[in-house]
C-alpha positions in Angstrom: 0.0 0.0 0.0 2.4 2.7 1.2 1.7 6.4 1.3 1.8 9.2 3.8 -0.4 10.8 6.4 -0.9 14.6 6.4 -2.0 15.3 10.0 -4.0 18.5 10.1 -4.2 20.5 13.3 -4.6 24.2 12.9 -3.6 24.4 9.3 -6.8 24.1 7.4 -5.2 25.0 4.0 -3.3 23.5 1.1 -1.2 26.5 0.1 1.9 27.5 2.1 1.7 24.1 3.9 5.1 22.5 4.2 3.6 19.4 5.8 1.3 18.8 2.8 4.1 19.5 0.3 6.3 16.9 2.0 3.6 14.3 2.3 2.7 14.7 -1.4 6.3 14.2 -2.4 6.5 11.0 -0.4 3.5 9.2 -1.9 -0.3 9.0 -1.8 -1.7 11.3 0.8 -4.3 10.6 3.5 -5.5 13.9 5.1 -6.3 13.2 8.7 -7.8 15.2 11.5 -8.1 13.9 15.1 -10.7 14.9 17.6 -8.2 14.5 20.5 -7.8 15.7 24.1 -5.7 18.7 23.1 -8.6 19.9 21.0 -11.2 19.3 23.6 -9.2 21.4 26.1 -9.6 24.4 23.9 -12.3 27.0 24.2 -15.8 26.4 22.7 -15.7 29.3 20.2 -12.4 28.4 18.7 -13.4 24.8 18.3 -16.6 25.9 16.6 -14.6 28.1 14.2 -12.1 25.3 13.5 -15.0 23.0 12.7 -16.1 25.5 10.0 -12.6 25.7 8.6 -12.3 21.9 8.4 -15.7 21.5 6.7 -14.5 24.0 4.1 -11.2 22.1 3.7 -13.0 18.8 3.3 -15.1 20.3 0.5 -12.0 21.5 -1.2 -10.4 18.1 -0.9 -13.4 16.3 -2.2 -13.4 18.6 -5.3 -9.8 17.3 -5.9 -10.5 13.6 -5.3 -9.6 13.5 -1.6 -11.5 13.8 1.6 -10.8 14.5 5.3 -10.3 11.4 7.4 -11.6 12.0 10.9 -10.8 9.8 13.9 -11.5 10.3 17.6 -8.9 9.7 20.3 -5.4 10.5 21.4 -2.8 10.9 18.7 -0.5 8.3 20.3 -3.3 5.7 20.1 -4.9 6.6 16.8 -1.9 7.4 14.5 0.0 4.1 14.8 -3.1 2.1 14.1 -4.1 4.3 11.2 -0.5 4.1 9.8 -0.7 0.3 10.0 -4.1 0.4 8.3 -2.7 2.5 5.4 0.8 1.1 5.3 2.1 4.6 5.8 5.7 5.1 6.9 5.5 8.8 7.5 3.2 11.3 9.2 3.7 15.0 8.3 2.3 17.9 10.3 2.9 21.6 10.9 4.5 22.2 14.2 2.2 24.2 16.5 4.3 25.2 19.4 1.6 25.4 22.1 2.6 23.7 25.3 -0.2 21.0 25.4 0.3 20.4 21.7 4.1 19.8 22.2 3.5 17.3 24.9 0.9 15.4 22.8 3.2 15.5 19.8 6.1 13.9 21.7 3.8 11.2 23.0 2.6 10.6 19.4 6.2 10.5 18.2 7.2 7.9 20.8 4.2 5.7 19.8 4.9 6.1 16.1 8.6 5.3 16.5 7.6 2.0 18.2 5.6 1.2 15.0 8.5 2.2 12.7 6.7 5.3 11.5 8.3 8.7 11.4 6.6 11.8 12.6 8.0 14.9 10.8 7.0 18.3 12.0 7.4 21.3 9.7 7.7 25.0 10.2 4.9 27.3 8.9 2.6 28.2 11.7 4.7 31.2 12.3 6.9 33.4 10.0 10.1 32.0 11.5 10.8 29.2 13.9 10.1 30.8 17.3 13.2 29.4 19.0 15.5 30.7 16.2 15.4 34.4 17.2 17.7 35.1 20.1 19.7 38.0 21.4 23.5 38.3 21.4 23.6 36.2 24.6 21.6 33.4 23.0 18.5 34.2 25.1 14.9 35.1 24.1 14.2 38.8 23.5 12.2 40.6 26.2 11.5 43.7 24.1 9.4 43.5 21.0 11.2 46.2 19.0 14.6 44.5 19.4 12.9 41.1 18.6 11.4 42.5 15.4 14.7 43.9 14.2 16.4 40.6 14.7 13.6 38.7 13.0 13.5 40.9 10.0 17.3 40.6 9.7 16.9 36.8 9.5 14.4 37.2 6.7 11.0 35.6 6.1 11.0 32.6 3.7 8.5 32.8 0.8 5.3 30.7 1.1 5.6 27.1 0.2 4.0 26.4 -3.1 1.1 24.1 -3.3 2.0 20.8 -5.1 0.9 20.8 -8.7 -0.4 17.3 -8.3 -1.4 15.3 -5.2 -2.5 11.7 -5.3 -5.1 11.5 -2.6 -6.0 8.3 -0.7 -9.0 8.9 1.6 -9.6 6.4 4.3 -12.8 5.4 6.2 -13.8 8.3 8.3 -16.0 9.3 11.2 -18.3 12.3 10.8 -16.6 15.6 11.7 -19.7 16.6 13.6 -20.1 19.5 15.9 -16.7 20.2 17.6 -18.4 22.6 20.1 -21.7 21.1 21.3 -21.1 23.0 24.6 -21.9 26.3 22.9 -25.6 25.5 23.0 -27.8 28.3 21.6 -24.8 30.7 21.2 -23.7 28.8 18.1 -26.7 30.0 16.1 -25.9 33.6 16.9 -22.2 33.2 16.0 -23.2 31.6 12.7 -25.4 34.6 11.9 -22.4 36.9 12.2 -19.7 34.6 10.7 -17.6 35.5 7.8 -17.2 32.8 5.0 -14.9 30.0 6.1 -12.2 28.4 4.0 -8.9 29.0 2.3 -10.4 30.7 -0.7 -12.4 33.1 1.4 -9.3 34.0 3.4 -7.3 34.7 0.3 -10.1 36.8 -1.1 -10.3 38.8 2.1 -6.5 39.4 2.0 -6.5 40.7 -1.5 -9.7 42.8 -1.0 -7.9 44.5 2.0 -4.7 45.1 0.0 -6.7 46.6 -2.9 -7.4 49.7 -0.9 -8.1 49.7 2.9 -4.5 48.8 3.7 -3.3 52.3 2.7 -5.0 53.9 5.7 -4.5 50.9 8.0 -2.1 52.7 10.3 -4.8 55.1 11.3 -8.1 53.4 10.5 -7.3 50.3 12.6 -7.8 52.4 15.7 -11.3 53.6 14.9 -13.7 51.1 16.5 -16.7 52.8 14.9 -15.3 51.9 11.4 -15.1 48.1 11.2 -13.6 48.1 7.7 -10.3 49.5 9.0 -9.0 46.1 10.1 -7.9 43.1 8.0 -10.6 40.7 9.3 -8.1 37.9 8.9 -7.5 37.0 12.6 -9.9 34.0 12.5 -8.5 32.7 9.3 -4.9 33.0 10.6 -5.9 31.4 14.0 -7.3 28.3 12.4 -4.8 28.2 9.6 -7.0 28.9 6.6 -4.2 31.3 5.6 -0.5 31.1 6.5 1.4 34.0 8.0 4.0 33.8 5.3 1.3 34.2 2.6 0.1 37.4 4.3 3.7 38.7 4.8 4.6 38.1 1.1 1.5 39.8 -0.2 1.8 42.8 2.1 5.5 43.2 1.5 4.7 43.9 -2.1 3.0 47.1 -1.0 4.8 50.3 0.1 3.6 52.9 2.5 2.7 53.5 6.1 -0.3 51.2 6.1 1.4 48.0 4.8 4.4 48.6 7.1 2.1 48.8 10.1 0.5 45.6 9.1 3.9 43.9 8.9 4.7 45.2 12.3 1.5 43.7 13.7 2.6 40.3 12.3 5.8 40.7 14.1 3.9 41.2 17.4 2.4 37.8 16.7 5.8 36.3 16.2 7.0 37.9 19.4 4.2 36.3 21.3 5.0 32.8 20.0 8.7 33.3 20.8 7.8 34.1 24.4 5.5 31.1 24.7 8.1 28.7 23.4 10.7 30.2 25.8 8.2 30.3 28.7 5.6 27.6 28.3 4.1 28.8 31.6 3.2 32.2 30.0 -0.6 31.5 30.2 -0.5 30.6 33.8 2.4 32.4 35.6 3.5 36.0 35.9 6.4 36.6 33.5 7.9 38.9 36.1 7.9 37.1 39.5 7.6 40.3 41.5 4.0 40.4 40.3 3.3 37.3 42.5 3.0 39.9 45.3 0.3 41.9 43.6 -2.9 41.9 45.7 -5.2 40.5 43.0 -8.8 40.1 44.2 -10.6 36.8 43.5 -13.0 35.8 40.8 -16.0 37.4 42.5 -19.1 39.4 41.5 -17.3 42.2 39.8 -15.5 39.8 37.5 -18.8 38.0 36.8 -20.3 41.4 35.8 -17.4 41.8 33.4 -17.9 38.4 31.9 -21.6 39.0 31.5 -21.1 42.5 30.0 -23.1 44.3 32.7 -20.4 46.4 34.4 -22.4 49.6 33.6 -19.3 51.0 31.7 -20.6 51.4 28.1 -17.5 50.7 26.1 -16.5 47.7 28.3 -20.0 46.2 28.1 -20.2 46.9 24.3 -16.9 45.1 23.7 -17.8 42.1 25.8 -21.1 41.8 24.0 -19.4 42.0 20.6 -17.1 39.1 21.6 -20.0 37.0 22.8 -22.0 37.5 19.7 -19.3 37.5 17.0 -16.4 35.6 18.6 -14.1 38.6 17.9 -13.5 42.1 19.4 -11.7 45.1 18.1 -8.1 45.2 19.3 -8.4 48.6 20.8 -11.5 47.5 22.8 -9.7 44.3 23.9 -7.1 46.5 25.6 -9.8 48.6 27.3 -11.8 45.7 28.7 -8.6 43.9 29.8 -7.3 47.0 31.6 -10.7 47.5 33.3 -10.7 44.0 34.6 -7.1 43.9 35.8 -6.8 47.5 37.1 -10.2 49.0 37.9 -11.5 45.7 39.2 -8.1 44.3 40.5 -9.0 40.9 39.0 -6.2 38.5 38.2 -5.4 38.6 34.5 -5.7 34.8 34.3 -9.5 35.2 34.8 -9.7 37.3 31.7 -7.4 35.1 29.7 -9.6 32.1 30.4 -12.8 33.9 29.4 -11.2 35.2 26.2 -10.0 31.7 25.5 -13.5 30.3 25.7 -15.2 33.1 23.7 -12.8 34.1 20.9 -13.1 32.5 17.5 -9.7 34.0 16.7 -8.1 32.6 19.8 -4.3 32.4 19.6 -2.8 31.0 22.8 0.5 33.0 22.5 -1.0 36.3 21.7 -3.8 35.8 24.3 -1.2 35.2 27.1 1.2 37.9 26.0 -1.4 40.6 25.6 -3.1 39.9 29.0 0.2 40.1 30.7 1.1 43.2 28.8 -2.1 45.0 29.9 -1.8 43.7 33.5 1.8 44.9 33.7 3.3 41.5 34.6 4.7 40.6 31.2 7.8 41.4 29.2 7.8 44.8 27.4 4.5 45.4 29.4 2.5 48.6 29.5 3.5 50.7 32.5 1.2 49.8 35.4 0.3 53.5 35.9 -1.2 53.4 32.4 -4.8 52.7 33.2 -7.0 52.9 30.2 -10.0 55.2 30.9 -12.9 53.6 29.0 -14.8 57.0 28.8 -11.8 58.8 27.2 -11.1 55.8 24.9 -14.7 55.9 23.7 -14.5 59.6 23.1 -11.3 59.3 21.1 -11.9 56.1 19.1 -15.7 55.9 19.0 -16.5 59.6 18.6 -19.8 58.9 16.8 -20.9 56.4 19.4 -21.7 53.9 16.6 -19.8 51.0 18.2 -21.5 51.4 21.6 -24.9 51.9 20.0 -24.6 48.8 17.9 -23.5 46.4 20.7 -25.6 47.9 23.5 -28.7 47.7 21.4 -31.4 45.2 22.5 -31.2 43.9 18.9 -27.4 43.2 19.0 -28.0 39.4 19.3 -26.5 39.4 22.8 -29.6 38.5 24.7 -30.3 35.6 22.2 -26.8 34.2 22.7 -26.3 34.3 26.4 -27.4 31.4 28.6 -30.9 31.8 29.9 -29.6 31.0 33.4 -27.9 34.4 33.5 -31.4 36.0 33.7 -30.4 39.1 31.6 -33.0 41.3 30.2 -32.6 44.2 27.7 -34.6 46.4 29.9 -32.3 46.0 32.9 -30.8 49.4 33.9 -27.1 49.1 34.6 -25.1 51.0 37.2 -21.3 51.1 37.2 -19.8 48.4 39.3 -17.1 51.0 40.3 -16.5 54.6 39.3 -13.6 55.1 36.9 -11.8 57.5 39.3 -12.1 55.1 42.2 -11.0 52.1 40.1 -7.9 54.0 38.9 -7.0 55.2 42.4 -7.4 51.7 43.8 -5.2 50.2 41.2 -2.4 52.7 41.8 -2.7 52.1 45.6 -2.3 48.3 45.0 0.8 48.9 42.9 2.3 51.0 45.7 1.6 48.3 48.2 3.2 45.7 46.0 6.4 47.8 45.6 6.5 48.4 49.3 6.2 44.7 50.0 9.3 44.1 47.8 
């Protein structure tokens, strides 16, 4: 029989996919996706979005004579059996350097080695291998600007060409099914706001953005009342419908302030992954240990009001409702709601990280961890702790027309149809601020002073 296995994880694409290219060069290809414990541990919204990406990929494969082979179970159990079933000697996959994924991959490698099958992991989930970018002392960078200069000096490889011909060998498959049954009625609301899924849709969105909007990106990306100012590619990048090198190569062909700003944003993503690889505990531990002394309050009623978007602070509630309804949130608003939780409410950043992880369809574990620690003040290259975002001033500056707040605070936003009925929320409920902005800022600065004094 012979052949190879292309093991798909978060790379639901055929172009710029080194794993697929290598598998196709080695023999007939079986495209495999596993419903495994690593996946089940991820948030509901990102599983839901990945399911849409995989369904689109399966349709693309079927149009070319292939199909997605779905199996349920741990990779270390399923892959050796599947390789024996197919007579495959190699399994090719894109390396996804998330801590739980790394552990599962090593277990799979050990099991496959015992069956005389080779697991080959390829680069391509990031622009550059995250561990390749080090300072003069051979250590990870702690400052993003220095990291970016070093990464650009190394250079970004061009996207991997899609093989001109692939011999597909589909295998008996389970149904892909619903990867996020725990979303309940929220899934229907997400679906109503979802962008088209799939590799072709992602490429169309990229080129549509580069055909005009990118020119003003450096400025328009900050306006939360103008949704067309952003790329709208975060979901596609997160589930691998488009590769970062594809975006980089396309944007690099354009000159001007807007394209350069977009390239710099891709470098922030790279920086996040380099930090996560260097510090696998980034999602769970303060990067700077002195922050272990900070007097965080527990996950109490104030944090619950934040999760349920009923803090009484209009921009905060609007952002949290946008995320619950669409699975995404404008980047500027993400900073505002995160700052409000960590600083005004003195709530541990890990509480916010977990909620974002469950609600975001564009969840990226590295960026999520880095950005929460950046806002809290505990991370590398973090925002100064005395920088406390004022939601009212942020709204005045970046939502001057009030269009964003009006849309997401409206009874017709879809929010009340999406949330669990057990929350008991009604559009008519009048909200009062859980804390005044002045009191919250003062309390945050007092807490910082106490932490420094304790050191």
